[in-house]
mmCIF file of the N, C-alpha and C atoms, coordinates in Angstrom:
data_MODEL
# 
_entry.id   MODEL 
# 
loop_
_atom_site.group_PDB 
_atom_site.id 
_atom_site.type_symbol 
_atom_site.label_atom_id 
_atom_site.label_alt_id 
_atom_site.label_comp_id 
_atom_site.label_asym_id 
_atom_site.label_entity_id 
_atom_site.label_seq_id 
_atom_site.pdbx_PDB_ins_code 
_atom_site.Cartn_x 
_atom_site.Cartn_y 
_atom_site.Cartn_z 
_atom_site.occupancy 
_atom_site.B_iso_or_equiv 
_atom_site.pdbx_formal_charge 
_atom_site.auth_seq_id 
_atom_site.auth_comp_id 
_atom_site.auth_asym_id 
_atom_site.auth_atom_id 
_atom_site.pdbx_PDB_model_num 
ATOM 1   N N  . MET A 1 1  ? -18.193 0.318  9.903   1.00 0.00 ? 1  MET A N  1 
ATOM 2   C CA . MET A 1 1  ? -16.501 0.366  10.081  1.00 0.00 ? 1  MET A CA 1 
ATOM 3   C C  . MET A 1 1  ? -16.218 1.054  10.019  1.00 0.00 ? 1  MET A C  1 
ATOM 4   N N  . SER A 1 2  ? -14.881 1.575  10.476  1.00 0.00 ? 2  SER A N  1 
ATOM 5   C CA . SER A 1 2  ? -13.988 2.512  10.161  1.00 0.00 ? 2  SER A CA 1 
ATOM 6   C C  . SER A 1 2  ? -12.992 2.499  9.193   1.00 0.00 ? 2  SER A C  1 
ATOM 7   N N  . VAL A 1 3  ? -12.661 4.170  8.470   1.00 0.00 ? 3  VAL A N  1 
ATOM 8   C CA . VAL A 1 3  ? -11.170 4.310  7.842   1.00 0.00 ? 3  VAL A CA 1 
ATOM 9   C C  . VAL A 1 3  ? -9.526  4.104  8.952   1.00 0.00 ? 3  VAL A C  1 
ATOM 10  N N  . LEU A 1 4  ? -9.056  2.716  7.982   1.00 0.00 ? 4  LEU A N  1 
ATOM 11  C CA . LEU A 1 4  ? -7.715  2.458  8.638   1.00 0.00 ? 4  LEU A CA 1 
ATOM 12  C C  . LEU A 1 4  ? -7.037  3.187  8.164   1.00 0.00 ? 4  LEU A C  1 
ATOM 13  N N  . ILE A 1 5  ? -5.851  3.397  9.280   1.00 0.00 ? 5  ILE A N  1 
ATOM 14  C CA . ILE A 1 5  ? -4.952  3.807  8.527   1.00 0.00 ? 5  ILE A CA 1 
ATOM 15  C C  . ILE A 1 5  ? -3.384  3.279  8.668   1.00 0.00 ? 5  ILE A C  1 
ATOM 16  N N  . LEU A 1 6  ? -2.901  3.141  6.880   1.00 0.00 ? 6  LEU A N  1 
ATOM 17  C CA . LEU A 1 6  ? -2.322  1.774  6.415   1.00 0.00 ? 6  LEU A CA 1 
ATOM 18  C C  . LEU A 1 6  ? -0.738  2.428  7.197   1.00 0.00 ? 6  LEU A C  1 
ATOM 19  N N  . LYS A 1 7  ? 0.432   1.917  7.549   1.00 0.00 ? 7  LYS A N  1 
ATOM 20  C CA . LYS A 1 7  ? 1.449   2.713  7.809   1.00 0.00 ? 7  LYS A CA 1 
ATOM 21  C C  . LYS A 1 7  ? 2.657   1.336  7.304   1.00 0.00 ? 7  LYS A C  1 
ATOM 22  N N  . TYR A 1 8  ? 3.607   2.211  6.615   1.00 0.00 ? 8  TYR A N  1 
ATOM 23  C CA . TYR A 1 8  ? 4.648   1.176  6.784   1.00 0.00 ? 8  TYR A CA 1 
ATOM 24  C C  . TYR A 1 8  ? 5.620   1.162  7.682   1.00 0.00 ? 8  TYR A C  1 
ATOM 25  N N  . ARG A 1 9  ? 6.799   -0.204 8.058   1.00 0.00 ? 9  ARG A N  1 
ATOM 26  C CA . ARG A 1 9  ? 7.163   -0.653 9.214   1.00 0.00 ? 9  ARG A CA 1 
ATOM 27  C C  . ARG A 1 9  ? 7.633   0.962  9.523   1.00 0.00 ? 9  ARG A C  1 
ATOM 28  N N  . SER A 1 10 ? 8.330   1.678  9.189   1.00 0.00 ? 10 SER A N  1 
ATOM 29  C CA . SER A 1 10 ? 9.054   3.063  9.865   1.00 0.00 ? 10 SER A CA 1 
ATOM 30  C C  . SER A 1 10 ? 7.915   3.878  10.248  1.00 0.00 ? 10 SER A C  1 
ATOM 31  N N  . GLY A 1 11 ? 6.753   3.585  10.224  1.00 0.00 ? 11 GLY A N  1 
ATOM 32  C CA . GLY A 1 11 ? 5.226   4.281  10.499  1.00 0.00 ? 11 GLY A CA 1 
ATOM 33  C C  . GLY A 1 11 ? 4.988   5.801  9.972   1.00 0.00 ? 11 GLY A C  1 
ATOM 34  N N  . GLU A 1 12 ? 5.367   5.868  8.471   1.00 0.00 ? 12 GLU A N  1 
ATOM 35  C CA . GLU A 1 12 ? 5.097   7.199  7.709   1.00 0.00 ? 12 GLU A CA 1 
ATOM 36  C C  . GLU A 1 12 ? 3.458   5.953  7.084   1.00 0.00 ? 12 GLU A C  1 
ATOM 37  N N  . GLU A 1 13 ? 2.684   6.937  7.143   1.00 0.00 ? 13 GLU A N  1 
ATOM 38  C CA . GLU A 1 13 ? 1.606   5.961  6.316   1.00 0.00 ? 13 GLU A CA 1 
ATOM 39  C C  . GLU A 1 13 ? 1.455   6.879  5.115   1.00 0.00 ? 13 GLU A C  1 
ATOM 40  N N  . ILE A 1 14 ? 0.595   4.995  4.418   1.00 0.00 ? 14 ILE A N  1 
ATOM 41  C CA . ILE A 1 14 ? 1.089   5.194  3.316   1.00 0.00 ? 14 ILE A CA 1 
ATOM 42  C C  . ILE A 1 14 ? 0.025   5.971  2.194   1.00 0.00 ? 14 ILE A C  1 
ATOM 43  N N  . LYS A 1 15 ? 0.648   6.145  1.193   1.00 0.00 ? 15 LYS A N  1 
ATOM 44  C CA . LYS A 1 15 ? -0.363  7.096  0.144   1.00 0.00 ? 15 LYS A CA 1 
ATOM 45  C C  . LYS A 1 15 ? -0.117  6.731  -1.402  1.00 0.00 ? 15 LYS A C  1 
ATOM 46  N N  . LYS A 1 16 ? -1.207  6.883  -1.781  1.00 0.00 ? 16 LYS A N  1 
ATOM 47  C CA . LYS A 1 16 ? -0.678  6.292  -3.584  1.00 0.00 ? 16 LYS A CA 1 
ATOM 48  C C  . LYS A 1 16 ? 0.204   7.729  -3.460  1.00 0.00 ? 16 LYS A C  1 
ATOM 49  N N  . GLY A 1 17 ? 0.916   7.160  -4.895  1.00 0.00 ? 17 GLY A N  1 
ATOM 50  C CA . GLY A 1 17 ? 1.908   7.230  -5.114  1.00 0.00 ? 17 GLY A CA 1 
ATOM 51  C C  . GLY A 1 17 ? 2.928   7.827  -4.584  1.00 0.00 ? 17 GLY A C  1 
ATOM 52  N N  . ASP A 1 18 ? 3.486   7.320  -3.686  1.00 0.00 ? 18 ASP A N  1 
ATOM 53  C CA . ASP A 1 18 ? 4.444   7.115  -2.903  1.00 0.00 ? 18 ASP A CA 1 
ATOM 54  C C  . ASP A 1 18 ? 5.820   6.023  -3.949  1.00 0.00 ? 18 ASP A C  1 
ATOM 55  N N  . ARG A 1 19 ? 6.915   6.866  -3.416  1.00 0.00 ? 19 ARG A N  1 
ATOM 56  C CA . ARG A 1 19 ? 8.047   6.318  -3.986  1.00 0.00 ? 19 ARG A CA 1 
ATOM 57  C C  . ARG A 1 19 ? 8.692   5.634  -2.420  1.00 0.00 ? 19 ARG A C  1 
ATOM 58  N N  . VAL A 1 20 ? 8.262   3.584  -3.224  1.00 0.00 ? 20 VAL A N  1 
ATOM 59  C CA . VAL A 1 20 ? 9.416   2.727  -2.357  1.00 0.00 ? 20 VAL A CA 1 
ATOM 60  C C  . VAL A 1 20 ? 10.222  1.587  -2.637  1.00 0.00 ? 20 VAL A C  1 
ATOM 61  N N  . LEU A 1 21 ? 11.035  1.165  -2.003  1.00 0.00 ? 21 LEU A N  1 
ATOM 62  C CA . LEU A 1 21 ? 11.675  -0.239 -2.443  1.00 0.00 ? 21 LEU A CA 1 
ATOM 63  C C  . LEU A 1 21 ? 10.748  -0.496 -2.033  1.00 0.00 ? 21 LEU A C  1 
ATOM 64  N N  . PHE A 1 22 ? 10.882  -1.546 -3.554  1.00 0.00 ? 22 PHE A N  1 
ATOM 65  C CA . PHE A 1 22 ? 10.119  -3.109 -3.046  1.00 0.00 ? 22 PHE A CA 1 
ATOM 66  C C  . PHE A 1 22 ? 10.828  -4.378 -3.439  1.00 0.00 ? 22 PHE A C  1 
ATOM 67  N N  . HIS A 1 23 ? 11.575  -5.260 -2.550  1.00 0.00 ? 23 HIS A N  1 
ATOM 68  C CA . HIS A 1 23 ? 12.740  -5.860 -2.350  1.00 0.00 ? 23 HIS A CA 1 
ATOM 69  C C  . HIS A 1 23 ? 14.065  -5.104 -3.301  1.00 0.00 ? 23 HIS A C  1 
ATOM 70  N N  . GLY A 1 24 ? 13.848  -3.833 -3.009  1.00 0.00 ? 24 GLY A N  1 
ATOM 71  C CA . GLY A 1 24 ? 15.246  -3.282 -3.758  1.00 0.00 ? 24 GLY A CA 1 
ATOM 72  C C  . GLY A 1 24 ? 14.641  -2.168 -4.876  1.00 0.00 ? 24 GLY A C  1 
ATOM 73  N N  . ASN A 1 25 ? 13.923  -2.706 -5.607  1.00 0.00 ? 25 ASN A N  1 
ATOM 74  C CA . ASN A 1 25 ? 13.560  -2.076 -6.239  1.00 0.00 ? 25 ASN A CA 1 
ATOM 75  C C  . ASN A 1 25 ? 12.649  -0.853 -5.909  1.00 0.00 ? 25 ASN A C  1 
ATOM 76  N N  . PRO A 1 26 ? 13.065  -0.230 -7.140  1.00 0.00 ? 26 PRO A N  1 
ATOM 77  C CA . PRO A 1 26 ? 12.597  1.232  -6.648  1.00 0.00 ? 26 PRO A CA 1 
ATOM 78  C C  . PRO A 1 26 ? 11.159  1.564  -7.574  1.00 0.00 ? 26 PRO A C  1 
ATOM 79  N N  . THR A 1 27 ? 10.037  1.159  -6.258  1.00 0.00 ? 27 THR A N  1 
ATOM 80  C CA . THR A 1 27 ? 8.306   1.222  -7.638  1.00 0.00 ? 27 THR A CA 1 
ATOM 81  C C  . THR A 1 27 ? 7.708   1.917  -6.668  1.00 0.00 ? 27 THR A C  1 
ATOM 82  N N  . GLU A 1 28 ? 6.474   2.148  -7.053  1.00 0.00 ? 28 GLU A N  1 
ATOM 83  C CA . GLU A 1 28 ? 5.364   3.071  -6.579  1.00 0.00 ? 28 GLU A CA 1 
ATOM 84  C C  . GLU A 1 28 ? 3.986   2.569  -6.090  1.00 0.00 ? 28 GLU A C  1 
ATOM 85  N N  . VAL A 1 29 ? 3.226   3.229  -4.958  1.00 0.00 ? 29 VAL A N  1 
ATOM 86  C CA . VAL A 1 29 ? 2.103   2.710  -4.865  1.00 0.00 ? 29 VAL A CA 1 
ATOM 87  C C  . VAL A 1 29 ? 1.363   3.128  -5.291  1.00 0.00 ? 29 VAL A C  1 
ATOM 88  N N  . GLU A 1 30 ? 0.347   1.991  -5.946  1.00 0.00 ? 30 GLU A N  1 
ATOM 89  C CA . GLU A 1 30 ? -1.121  2.105  -6.806  1.00 0.00 ? 30 GLU A CA 1 
ATOM 90  C C  . GLU A 1 30 ? -1.975  2.415  -5.597  1.00 0.00 ? 30 GLU A C  1 
ATOM 91  N N  . PRO A 1 31 ? -3.064  2.115  -5.765  1.00 0.00 ? 31 PRO A N  1 
ATOM 92  C CA . PRO A 1 31 ? -4.293  1.963  -5.188  1.00 0.00 ? 31 PRO A CA 1 
ATOM 93  C C  . PRO A 1 31 ? -4.059  1.748  -3.640  1.00 0.00 ? 31 PRO A C  1 
ATOM 94  N N  . VAL A 1 32 ? -4.580  2.547  -2.570  1.00 0.00 ? 32 VAL A N  1 
ATOM 95  C CA . VAL A 1 32 ? -4.715  2.180  -1.225  1.00 0.00 ? 32 VAL A CA 1 
ATOM 96  C C  . VAL A 1 32 ? -6.114  1.671  -0.458  1.00 0.00 ? 32 VAL A C  1 
ATOM 97  N N  . ALA A 1 33 ? -6.613  0.579  -0.689  1.00 0.00 ? 33 ALA A N  1 
ATOM 98  C CA . ALA A 1 33 ? -8.179  0.557  -0.481  1.00 0.00 ? 33 ALA A CA 1 
ATOM 99  C C  . ALA A 1 33 ? -8.536  -0.002 1.085   1.00 0.00 ? 33 ALA A C  1 
ATOM 100 N N  . PHE A 1 34 ? -8.550  2.139  2.067   1.00 0.00 ? 34 PHE A N  1 
ATOM 101 C CA . PHE A 1 34 ? -8.512  1.782  3.298   1.00 0.00 ? 34 PHE A CA 1 
ATOM 102 C C  . PHE A 1 34 ? -9.797  2.017  3.647   1.00 0.00 ? 34 PHE A C  1 
ATOM 103 N N  . ASP A 1 35 ? -10.485 2.992  3.602   1.00 0.00 ? 35 ASP A N  1 
ATOM 104 C CA . ASP A 1 35 ? -11.835 3.390  3.632   1.00 0.00 ? 35 ASP A CA 1 
ATOM 105 C C  . ASP A 1 35 ? -13.423 2.592  3.181   1.00 0.00 ? 35 ASP A C  1 
ATOM 106 N N  . PRO A 1 36 ? -13.535 2.227  3.935   1.00 0.00 ? 36 PRO A N  1 
ATOM 107 C CA . PRO A 1 36 ? -15.271 1.332  3.445   1.00 0.00 ? 36 PRO A CA 1 
ATOM 108 C C  . PRO A 1 36 ? -15.900 2.605  3.404   1.00 0.00 ? 36 PRO A C  1 
ATOM 109 N N  . ASN A 1 37 ? -16.182 3.500  3.292   1.00 0.00 ? 37 ASN A N  1 
ATOM 110 C CA . ASN A 1 37 ? -16.991 4.576  2.699   1.00 0.00 ? 37 ASN A CA 1 
ATOM 111 C C  . ASN A 1 37 ? -17.000 4.916  1.351   1.00 0.00 ? 37 ASN A C  1 
ATOM 112 N N  . GLU A 1 38 ? -15.650 4.737  1.000   1.00 0.00 ? 38 GLU A N  1 
ATOM 113 C CA . GLU A 1 38 ? -15.424 5.463  -0.281  1.00 0.00 ? 38 GLU A CA 1 
ATOM 114 C C  . GLU A 1 38 ? -15.488 4.175  -1.600  1.00 0.00 ? 38 GLU A C  1 
ATOM 115 N N  . PRO A 1 39 ? -16.829 4.600  -2.088  1.00 0.00 ? 39 PRO A N  1 
ATOM 116 C CA . PRO A 1 39 ? -17.195 3.414  -3.488  1.00 0.00 ? 39 PRO A CA 1 
ATOM 117 C C  . PRO A 1 39 ? -15.792 2.722  -3.853  1.00 0.00 ? 39 PRO A C  1 
ATOM 118 N N  . GLU A 1 40 ? -14.891 3.232  -4.896  1.00 0.00 ? 40 GLU A N  1 
ATOM 119 C CA . GLU A 1 40 ? -14.161 2.585  -5.243  1.00 0.00 ? 40 GLU A CA 1 
ATOM 120 C C  . GLU A 1 40 ? -13.309 1.286  -4.595  1.00 0.00 ? 40 GLU A C  1 
ATOM 121 N N  . HIS A 1 41 ? -13.285 1.862  -3.097  1.00 0.00 ? 41 HIS A N  1 
ATOM 122 C CA . HIS A 1 41 ? -12.282 0.929  -2.365  1.00 0.00 ? 41 HIS A CA 1 
ATOM 123 C C  . HIS A 1 41 ? -13.523 -0.355 -1.049  1.00 0.00 ? 41 HIS A C  1 
ATOM 124 N N  . ALA A 1 42 ? -14.757 -0.091 -1.114  1.00 0.00 ? 42 ALA A N  1 
ATOM 125 C CA . ALA A 1 42 ? -15.342 0.232  -0.534  1.00 0.00 ? 42 ALA A CA 1 
ATOM 126 C C  . ALA A 1 42 ? -15.676 -2.286 -0.252  1.00 0.00 ? 42 ALA A C  1 
ATOM 127 N N  . TRP A 1 43 ? -16.001 -2.309 -1.055  1.00 0.00 ? 43 TRP A N  1 
ATOM 128 C CA . TRP A 1 43 ? -16.294 -4.225 -1.703  1.00 0.00 ? 43 TRP A CA 1 
ATOM 129 C C  . TRP A 1 43 ? -14.440 -4.187 -0.868  1.00 0.00 ? 43 TRP A C  1 
ATOM 130 N N  . HIS A 1 44 ? -13.674 -3.941 -1.435  1.00 0.00 ? 44 HIS A N  1 
ATOM 131 C CA . HIS A 1 44 ? -12.027 -4.140 -1.212  1.00 0.00 ? 44 HIS A CA 1 
ATOM 132 C C  . HIS A 1 44 ? -11.814 -4.806 0.150   1.00 0.00 ? 44 HIS A C  1 
ATOM 133 N N  . VAL A 1 45 ? -12.206 -3.680 0.975   1.00 0.00 ? 45 VAL A N  1 
ATOM 134 C CA . VAL A 1 45 ? -12.111 -3.156 2.508   1.00 0.00 ? 45 VAL A CA 1 
ATOM 135 C C  . VAL A 1 45 ? -12.587 -4.989 3.531   1.00 0.00 ? 45 VAL A C  1 
ATOM 136 N N  . ARG A 1 46 ? -14.013 -4.669 2.320   1.00 0.00 ? 46 ARG A N  1 
ATOM 137 C CA . ARG A 1 46 ? -15.243 -5.247 3.133   1.00 0.00 ? 46 ARG A CA 1 
ATOM 138 C C  . ARG A 1 46 ? -14.558 -6.986 3.243   1.00 0.00 ? 46 ARG A C  1 
ATOM 139 N N  . GLU A 1 47 ? -13.766 -7.293 1.966   1.00 0.00 ? 47 GLU A N  1 
ATOM 140 C CA . GLU A 1 47 ? -14.009 -8.713 1.751   1.00 0.00 ? 47 GLU A CA 1 
ATOM 141 C C  . GLU A 1 47 ? -12.244 -9.228 1.807   1.00 0.00 ? 47 GLU A C  1 
ATOM 142 N N  . PHE A 1 48 ? -11.164 -8.666 1.472   1.00 0.00 ? 48 PHE A N  1 
ATOM 143 C CA . PHE A 1 48 ? -10.136 -8.412 2.014   1.00 0.00 ? 48 PHE A CA 1 
ATOM 144 C C  . PHE A 1 48 ? -9.671  -7.683 2.996   1.00 0.00 ? 48 PHE A C  1 
ATOM 145 N N  . GLY A 1 49 ? -10.249 -7.208 4.072   1.00 0.00 ? 49 GLY A N  1 
ATOM 146 C CA . GLY A 1 49 ? -9.596  -5.841 5.182   1.00 0.00 ? 49 GLY A CA 1 
ATOM 147 C C  . GLY A 1 49 ? -8.874  -4.517 4.399   1.00 0.00 ? 49 GLY A C  1 
ATOM 148 N N  . GLY A 1 50 ? -8.694  -4.907 3.210   1.00 0.00 ? 50 GLY A N  1 
ATOM 149 C CA . GLY A 1 50 ? -7.601  -3.198 3.256   1.00 0.00 ? 50 GLY A CA 1 
ATOM 150 C C  . GLY A 1 50 ? -6.565  -4.206 2.751   1.00 0.00 ? 50 GLY A C  1 
ATOM 151 N N  . GLY A 1 51 ? -6.225  -2.795 2.230   1.00 0.00 ? 51 GLY A N  1 
ATOM 152 C CA . GLY A 1 51 ? -4.314  -2.834 1.737   1.00 0.00 ? 51 GLY A CA 1 
ATOM 153 C C  . GLY A 1 51 ? -3.950  -1.833 0.645   1.00 0.00 ? 51 GLY A C  1 
ATOM 154 N N  . VAL A 1 52 ? -2.939  -2.553 -0.152  1.00 0.00 ? 52 VAL A N  1 
ATOM 155 C CA . VAL A 1 52 ? -2.222  -1.546 -0.980  1.00 0.00 ? 52 VAL A CA 1 
ATOM 156 C C  . VAL A 1 52 ? -1.797  -2.296 -1.707  1.00 0.00 ? 52 VAL A C  1 
ATOM 157 N N  . MET A 1 53 ? -1.574  -1.725 -3.019  1.00 0.00 ? 53 MET A N  1 
ATOM 158 C CA . MET A 1 53 ? -1.044  -2.151 -4.234  1.00 0.00 ? 53 MET A CA 1 
ATOM 159 C C  . MET A 1 53 ? 0.419   -1.795 -4.491  1.00 0.00 ? 53 MET A C  1 
ATOM 160 N N  . ILE A 1 54 ? 1.465   -2.717 -5.222  1.00 0.00 ? 54 ILE A N  1 
ATOM 161 C CA . ILE A 1 54 ? 2.945   -2.481 -5.857  1.00 0.00 ? 54 ILE A CA 1 
ATOM 162 C C  . ILE A 1 54 ? 2.651   -2.468 -6.400  1.00 0.00 ? 54 ILE A C  1 
ATOM 163 N N  . LEU A 1 55 ? 2.970   -0.726 -7.906  1.00 0.00 ? 55 LEU A N  1 
ATOM 164 C CA . LEU A 1 55 ? 3.385   -1.399 -9.062  1.00 0.00 ? 55 LEU A CA 1 
ATOM 165 C C  . LEU A 1 55 ? 4.651   -1.609 -9.423  1.00 0.00 ? 55 LEU A C  1 
ATOM 166 N N  . ASP A 1 56 ? 5.723   -3.115 -9.225  1.00 0.00 ? 56 ASP A N  1 
ATOM 167 C CA . ASP A 1 56 ? 7.044   -3.694 -10.003 1.00 0.00 ? 56 ASP A CA 1 
ATOM 168 C C  . ASP A 1 56 ? 6.749   -3.550 -11.086 1.00 0.00 ? 56 ASP A C  1 
ATOM 169 N N  . PRO A 1 57 ? 6.813   -3.477 -11.799 1.00 0.00 ? 57 PRO A N  1 
ATOM 170 C CA . PRO A 1 57 ? 6.978   -3.574 -13.502 1.00 0.00 ? 57 PRO A CA 1 
ATOM 171 C C  . PRO A 1 57 ? 8.625   -4.474 -14.202 1.00 0.00 ? 57 PRO A C  1 
ATOM 172 N N  . MET A 1 58 ? 9.601   -3.942 -13.241 1.00 0.00 ? 58 MET A N  1 
ATOM 173 C CA . MET A 1 58 ? 10.754  -4.681 -13.067 1.00 0.00 ? 58 MET A CA 1 
ATOM 174 C C  . MET A 1 58 ? 10.241  -6.445 -12.823 1.00 0.00 ? 58 MET A C  1 
ATOM 175 N N  . ILE A 1 59 ? 9.949   -6.360 -12.085 1.00 0.00 ? 59 ILE A N  1 
ATOM 176 C CA . ILE A 1 59 ? 9.994   -7.800 -11.329 1.00 0.00 ? 59 ILE A CA 1 
ATOM 177 C C  . ILE A 1 59 ? 8.472   -8.889 -11.045 1.00 0.00 ? 59 ILE A C  1 
ATOM 178 N N  . SER A 1 60 ? 8.108   -7.891 -10.427 1.00 0.00 ? 60 SER A N  1 
ATOM 179 C CA . SER A 1 60 ? 6.586   -8.759 -10.190 1.00 0.00 ? 60 SER A CA 1 
ATOM 180 C C  . SER A 1 60 ? 4.869   -8.491 -11.368 1.00 0.00 ? 60 SER A C  1 
ATOM 181 N N  . GLY A 1 61 ? 4.853   -7.169 -11.775 1.00 0.00 ? 61 GLY A N  1 
ATOM 182 C CA . GLY A 1 61 ? 4.143   -6.645 -12.300 1.00 0.00 ? 61 GLY A CA 1 
ATOM 183 C C  . GLY A 1 61 ? 3.530   -5.582 -11.402 1.00 0.00 ? 61 GLY A C  1 
ATOM 184 N N  . ARG A 1 62 ? 2.100   -5.593 -10.452 1.00 0.00 ? 62 ARG A N  1 
ATOM 185 C CA . ARG A 1 62 ? 1.586   -5.823 -9.591  1.00 0.00 ? 62 ARG A CA 1 
ATOM 186 C C  . ARG A 1 62 ? 1.411   -6.794 -8.347  1.00 0.00 ? 62 ARG A C  1 
ATOM 187 N N  . THR A 1 63 ? 2.386   -6.353 -7.134  1.00 0.00 ? 63 THR A N  1 
ATOM 188 C CA . THR A 1 63 ? 1.325   -6.963 -5.654  1.00 0.00 ? 63 THR A CA 1 
ATOM 189 C C  . THR A 1 63 ? 0.756   -6.077 -4.783  1.00 0.00 ? 63 THR A C  1 
ATOM 190 N N  . PHE A 1 64 ? -0.270  -7.094 -4.675  1.00 0.00 ? 64 PHE A N  1 
ATOM 191 C CA . PHE A 1 64 ? -1.147  -6.489 -3.351  1.00 0.00 ? 64 PHE A CA 1 
ATOM 192 C C  . PHE A 1 64 ? -0.603  -7.460 -1.991  1.00 0.00 ? 64 PHE A C  1 
ATOM 193 N N  . ILE A 1 65 ? -0.746  -6.401 -1.166  1.00 0.00 ? 65 ILE A N  1 
ATOM 194 C CA . ILE A 1 65 ? -0.388  -6.555 0.527   1.00 0.00 ? 65 ILE A CA 1 
ATOM 195 C C  . ILE A 1 65 ? -1.775  -5.973 1.275   1.00 0.00 ? 65 ILE A C  1 
ATOM 196 N N  . ALA A 1 66 ? -2.257  -6.725 2.096   1.00 0.00 ? 66 ALA A N  1 
ATOM 197 C CA . ALA A 1 66 ? -3.273  -7.363 2.314   1.00 0.00 ? 66 ALA A CA 1 
ATOM 198 C C  . ALA A 1 66 ? -2.344  -6.478 3.659   1.00 0.00 ? 66 ALA A C  1 
ATOM 199 N N  . THR A 1 67 ? -3.648  -5.371 4.365   1.00 0.00 ? 67 THR A N  1 
ATOM 200 C CA . THR A 1 67 ? -3.571  -4.679 5.442   1.00 0.00 ? 67 THR A CA 1 
ATOM 201 C C  . THR A 1 67 ? -2.940  -5.511 6.678   1.00 0.00 ? 67 THR A C  1 
ATOM 202 N N  . ASP A 1 68 ? -3.572  -6.688 6.811   1.00 0.00 ? 68 ASP A N  1 
ATOM 203 C CA . ASP A 1 68 ? -2.521  -8.046 7.737   1.00 0.00 ? 68 ASP A CA 1 
ATOM 204 C C  . ASP A 1 68 ? -1.666  -8.272 7.930   1.00 0.00 ? 68 ASP A C  1 
ATOM 205 N N  . GLN A 1 69 ? -1.309  -7.838 6.784   1.00 0.00 ? 69 GLN A N  1 
ATOM 206 C CA . GLN A 1 69 ? 0.078   -8.378 6.606   1.00 0.00 ? 69 GLN A CA 1 
ATOM 207 C C  . GLN A 1 69 ? 1.810   -7.746 6.190   1.00 0.00 ? 69 GLN A C  1 
ATOM 208 N N  . LEU A 1 70 ? 0.998   -6.249 6.294   1.00 0.00 ? 70 LEU A N  1 
ATOM 209 C CA . LEU A 1 70 ? 1.576   -5.246 5.679   1.00 0.00 ? 70 LEU A CA 1 
ATOM 210 C C  . LEU A 1 70 ? 3.343   -5.081 6.906   1.00 0.00 ? 70 LEU A C  1 
ATOM 211 N N  . ASN A 1 71 ? 3.232   -5.141 8.074   1.00 0.00 ? 71 ASN A N  1 
ATOM 212 C CA . ASN A 1 71 ? 4.300   -5.309 8.590   1.00 0.00 ? 71 ASN A CA 1 
ATOM 213 C C  . ASN A 1 71 ? 5.092   -6.923 8.772   1.00 0.00 ? 71 ASN A C  1 
ATOM 214 N N  . ASP A 1 72 ? 4.734   -7.639 7.999   1.00 0.00 ? 72 ASP A N  1 
ATOM 215 C CA . ASP A 1 72 ? 5.917   -8.759 7.439   1.00 0.00 ? 72 ASP A CA 1 
ATOM 216 C C  . ASP A 1 72 ? 6.550   -8.458 6.499   1.00 0.00 ? 72 ASP A C  1 
ATOM 217 N N  . TYR A 1 73 ? 6.144   -7.532 5.847   1.00 0.00 ? 73 TYR A N  1 
ATOM 218 C CA . TYR A 1 73 ? 6.800   -6.973 4.827   1.00 0.00 ? 73 TYR A CA 1 
ATOM 219 C C  . TYR A 1 73 ? 8.026   -6.400 4.815   1.00 0.00 ? 73 TYR A C  1 
ATOM 220 N N  . GLU A 1 74 ? 9.453   -7.108 5.380   1.00 0.00 ? 74 GLU A N  1 
ATOM 221 C CA . GLU A 1 74 ? 10.152  -6.204 6.010   1.00 0.00 ? 74 GLU A CA 1 
ATOM 222 C C  . GLU A 1 74 ? 10.862  -5.150 4.024   1.00 0.00 ? 74 GLU A C  1 
ATOM 223 N N  . ASP A 1 75 ? 10.768  -6.098 2.965   1.00 0.00 ? 75 ASP A N  1 
ATOM 224 C CA . ASP A 1 75 ? 11.457  -5.190 2.054   1.00 0.00 ? 75 ASP A CA 1 
ATOM 225 C C  . ASP A 1 75 ? 10.314  -4.202 0.914   1.00 0.00 ? 75 ASP A C  1 
ATOM 226 N N  . LEU A 1 76 ? 9.339   -3.926 2.328   1.00 0.00 ? 76 LEU A N  1 
ATOM 227 C CA . LEU A 1 76 ? 8.827   -2.748 1.658   1.00 0.00 ? 76 LEU A CA 1 
ATOM 228 C C  . LEU A 1 76 ? 9.743   -1.593 2.032   1.00 0.00 ? 76 LEU A C  1 
ATOM 229 N N  . GLU A 1 77 ? 10.283  -0.189 2.151   1.00 0.00 ? 77 GLU A N  1 
ATOM 230 C CA . GLU A 1 77 ? 10.309  0.574  2.763   1.00 0.00 ? 77 GLU A CA 1 
ATOM 231 C C  . GLU A 1 77 ? 10.107  1.759  2.220   1.00 0.00 ? 77 GLU A C  1 
ATOM 232 N N  . PHE A 1 78 ? 9.446   3.194  2.717   1.00 0.00 ? 78 PHE A N  1 
ATOM 233 C CA . PHE A 1 78 ? 9.155   3.977  2.169   1.00 0.00 ? 78 PHE A CA 1 
ATOM 234 C C  . PHE A 1 78 ? 10.025  4.546  1.573   1.00 0.00 ? 78 PHE A C  1 
ATOM 235 N N  . VAL A 1 79 ? 10.784  5.105  0.624   1.00 0.00 ? 79 VAL A N  1 
ATOM 236 C CA . VAL A 1 79 ? 11.881  6.164  0.193   1.00 0.00 ? 79 VAL A CA 1 
ATOM 237 C C  . VAL A 1 79 ? 11.004  8.292  0.169   1.00 0.00 ? 79 VAL A C  1 
ATOM 238 N N  . SER A 1 80 ? 10.091  8.042  -0.607  1.00 0.00 ? 80 SER A N  1 
ATOM 239 C CA . SER A 1 80 ? 9.951   9.602  -0.660  1.00 0.00 ? 80 SER A CA 1 
ATOM 240 C C  . SER A 1 80 ? 8.106   9.512  -1.230  1.00 0.00 ? 80 SER A C  1 
ATOM 241 N N  . ARG A 1 81 ? 7.346   10.557 -0.798  1.00 0.00 ? 81 ARG A N  1 
ATOM 242 C CA . ARG A 1 81 ? 5.822   11.181 -1.290  1.00 0.00 ? 81 ARG A CA 1 
ATOM 243 C C  . ARG A 1 81 ? 5.829   12.170 -2.147  1.00 0.00 ? 81 ARG A C  1 
ATOM 244 N N  . VAL A 1 82 ? 5.162   11.504 -3.524  1.00 0.00 ? 82 VAL A N  1 
ATOM 245 C CA . VAL A 1 82 ? 5.594   12.866 -4.701  1.00 0.00 ? 82 VAL A CA 1 
ATOM 246 C C  . VAL A 1 82 ? 4.550   14.261 -4.209  1.00 0.00 ? 82 VAL A C  1 
ATOM 247 N N  . GLY A 1 83 ? 4.980   15.530 -4.406  1.00 0.00 ? 83 GLY A N  1 
ATOM 248 C CA . GLY A 1 83 ? 4.572   16.933 -3.906  1.00 0.00 ? 83 GLY A CA 1 
ATOM 249 C C  . GLY A 1 83 ? 4.534   16.872 -2.497  1.00 0.00 ? 83 GLY A C  1 
ATOM 250 N N  . THR A 1 84 ? 5.824   16.707 -1.819  1.00 0.00 ? 84 THR A N  1 
ATOM 251 C CA . THR A 1 84 ? 6.522   16.810 -0.267  1.00 0.00 ? 84 THR A CA 1 
ATOM 252 C C  . THR A 1 84 ? 7.257   17.391 -0.507  1.00 0.00 ? 84 THR A C  1 
# 
C-alpha cells in the first residue's frame, strides 16, 4: 500500500494544523491518516482508507472525513497553513 496524498477540492495538500473553514466555521485539521507505513496511522489506513479529522469545537466537535469522501465536502475550504 502506498502513501496517499490528500488534497482539498482547491488542490492544496491537506496537512495537520491547517486552518480551514468547515461549514463556514473557522476550524483546524487534526491528525491526517494517509501513510500505511506510519505506525500511528497504519491501522486506520488499512481499516478505513485514511482521511482527516476536523476539529470544530463550536459545532460538531470532531468530524472524520474519509479519503474517498473529501471531494464531496464542498464546505471544507483551505484558509492557511501554520508556519507558512
